[in-house]
N, C-alpha and C positions, 0 to 999 in steps of 0.2 A: 669696152667702156671703162672709164675710171671712176672711181667713187670720189666724190668731192667730200673732203672732211667737213663735218658740220660742228659748229661750236655748241657745246652743251653748257648750259649754265650750271654752276656749282654754288652751293650755299657757302657763304663765308660769315664767320662770326664777326659782329661789330663790337668792338670794345667801347665801354663808356668813356666819354671824354671828361677829363678832370681839368680844373683850372691849373694854371702853371704852378701855383703854390698852394699846397694843402697842409693844413694844420691838423695833425693827428694827436689827440690828447693822450698823454702818457701818464698813467697813474703810478707814481713812485711812492714808496713808503716814506712817510715823514718820520724823521728820526725822533724818537721819544726821549725826553730827558731821563737820564739814568740817575738813580738815587746816589747822592754824594756819599762817598766813603770818607769818613773823618780820619785824620791822622791820629787823633786821640778820642777816647770815649769819655762821657760824663761819668762822674763818680756816683751819681744817684740814679734811681730807676725812672719810671714814667710819671707824667709825660715830660719828655725832654724838650729843651728849647729848639726852635726851628733850625738854627745853624749849628755849626761845629764849635767845640771849644777851641780857644786859641792855642792851648797847650795841654799837656797831661796834667792831672791834678797835682797840686803841691801839698805834700804832707808836712804838717807842722804841729808842734805842741801849742796848746791854746788854753785859755781860761774863760769861763762863762759865769755870768751872774745875772739874776733877774732883779728888776726894780719895780717900784709901784707903777711906773709909766713907761716901761720899756726894758731893754736888755743891753748889756755890754759884753763884747767878745774881744779878747786880746789874742792876736796871732803872733807867736814868737818869731817866726821867720821874717815878718815885716816889722816887728817891734811897734805894732800899731794897735790902737783900741778903737773898735767900731761901736758906735752908739746908735741904737735903734729906738726911735720914739713911737709911742702908741697914740699919737694925736695927728691931726691933719695939717699942722703947720709945717712950713718948709724951713730948712731941709728936714725930710722925714728920717734921714739917717746921716751920720757924718763920721769921719775918721780923724783920730788925733794921734800924734806921736806919743809913745809911752815915755814919760819923763822920770819915772821912778827908777832910782838906782839902789841896788842891793845895799843894805846897811842903814838906809834912811828909815825914820819912824814909819811903821805900817799904818798907823791911824793917828787921830788927833783927839785928845780928851775934850776939846771944845765942842766936838760933835757927838758926844756920848749921850745926848739928850733926845734920842729918837722919840717921835710923838706917840709911839705905840710899842708894846712889848714884842711884837712880831716884825719890827723894822730895825734895820741896822745901818750904821755908817760903813760904806765899803772900805776895803783895805788896799794896801800896796798901790799898784798903778791905777786901778779904778778909783781908789780913795783919793789919790793925789789929784787926778783929773776932776773928780767930783768936788773936792774942797776948794781947788784953785780956780774953778770955772763956774761961777754962780749961775750962768745961763744953762749949763748942762745940769747942774744940781737942782735948780728950780723946776726944770722941765721934766727930768726923769724921776725925781723923787728919791726916796730912801730905798736901800736894798731890801728885798723881801726874803732873801736867803742870807743867813748869817755869814757864811763863807763862800768865796768863789769856788768853782768846780774846775780843777785841772783835767784836761782830757787831750786826746789826739784828734786832730781835725784834718780835713782836706779842703782846699780852696781852689777854685777854678774860675776863669773868666770867659765869657762868651764874646763872639766877634763884635757885638754891639756895645761892649763894655760892661754888661751886667756881671756882677760878681756873685758867686755862689760859695757858701761855706757851711760846713756841718757844725751843729751845736752839740753840746754835751749829751743831750737826750736823744740824739740821732736825727733831730729835725734838720731841715735844710733852709738856710736863710738865702734869699736873693735880694740884691741891692742894685737898683738901676742907676745909671750914670747921673751925676749931678745931684744926688740926694733926693730925687723926685719921688720914688716909691720903693717899698721893700715888701717882701712877703716872708712868712714863716710857714713851712710845710711839714707835715707829719713825717717823722722818720720811720714809723712802723709800716707805712705803705709806700714809702719812697716819695719822690718829688710829686706834689699834688696836694692842694689844700686851699685855704682861703687866706686872703690878705687881711691883716688886722685893720 
């Protein structure tokens, strides 16, 4: 007799059926913004403006003088006089070309009648601007320092056009574009302080 082979059932694994298109989420790392490395650094300490300076600080000789209602700073490299006013009228600051030429009279006897003993007529370029421009003279008042103070400064511009310059006492002046606002910050702790 022959044995007839019998079919034995074997267990087979059934694979799960997937739709023809499957979206598998991939979690990729989102690139984080890297801190910007500026080509130049600011010449003052903290807090720094949000952006980078447009260029390295410009070193220049300068002259500084305080007035009843503001300040004047002359920057030799630009041959310009910056006038900062302590009132809310616009412009809050402005810049004028220095028209003084060496050898011209430094003051005018017609303005030797200051209203108080601790007030003076400014001299040289500041004096020429002050005497020849009644709007500047009436707004800024008389000098509260008898003589202007020569010193070395640094000037730097931000990407938004804000100008920064160091004063004779180490303070930093910031002047926003269009004469809208300005600030004077203590030089002893670096950039940071209050706007007048």
